[in-house]
N, C-alpha and C positions, 0 to 999 in steps of 0.2 A: 504495500499499499503506502499511495507517495502524498502527503499531506502538503497543498499550495498555499499561498496568500497573493489573493493576486485583487491588483485594483483595474478596472474598467475606466478609462475614458469615450469622451466623442460618440465614438458609431457603433462600437461595441459594447457601451452601455446602453445603446438604445437598441442594439436586437435583445440582449438579453431584458431589458425593461418590457418589450413587449412578447419576449415568448411569457413573461411574467404574468403580465395584463391579458393576453388571450389565454392562461390557463392550461398550455401546451404543454406548460412546467410549472409546480411547486417553489422549488427554490434556485436559488440562484446557483448552486451546486447542483443542482439537476438539470439545468440549462448547460453550463461549461458539459458534464458529461455526454447527453443527448448531440451536442454539436461534433463532441471529439468523432461518436460515435458515427454519424450522419460523413464526418470529415472522412475516415474511414472507409466508411462504405465509398465516397463520390469517389475516389481516390484510386480503391483497389490495393489499397492495406488491409482491409479485413473482408470479408465476402461475408454473404446473407450465414451459407454454414457456421461459419467460426463462432458468431453471433447467437444461429441456436445452440450452440457446443456453450458458451459461456450462460445463456440461462437453461439450459437443460443443467447443466454442473448448479448452478446457483438452487435450485426447484430439489437438487438430491438432499443437497444438504440442510434443506429448511426441514421444519419438526411440525411444517401447515400441514393442513389437509389437502387433498386433493382437490379436493371440491372445495375447501375457499379458495384454490391459486382461479383453477378454473370460473368464480362468481367476478371473482378480481379481474381478470382479465377478460371480461362482458361487458363488464362493468366499465374499463377503460376504453374498448374496442367502443361502444357507446356514447361516452363519452366525448374521445377522440372525434366520428363523424358527426355530432351536433357540432363542436369546436370549428369543425374545418367546413361545416357548412354556417356558420355563422360567418366566416372570414371570407368565404368565399359569395356571401351572397349582397 
């Protein structure tokens, strides 16, 4: 794990604030993680399979019931579709 203290100004701050206000993410940390994953996928540094493997590994370590995890995923899908619709209408 790596811990960083980052200061964002200008356009970088604006992007993070837009991600927060659109409820795309809940925290600035989540915004940075999201942006890094997106960058990695867009540049070919990582692929979908790598991301899915990481998700599966994290789920395997989880003590949560699979039904609860599935319900959370379904809720996130619904929220994402709603947010996308709001942004593009």
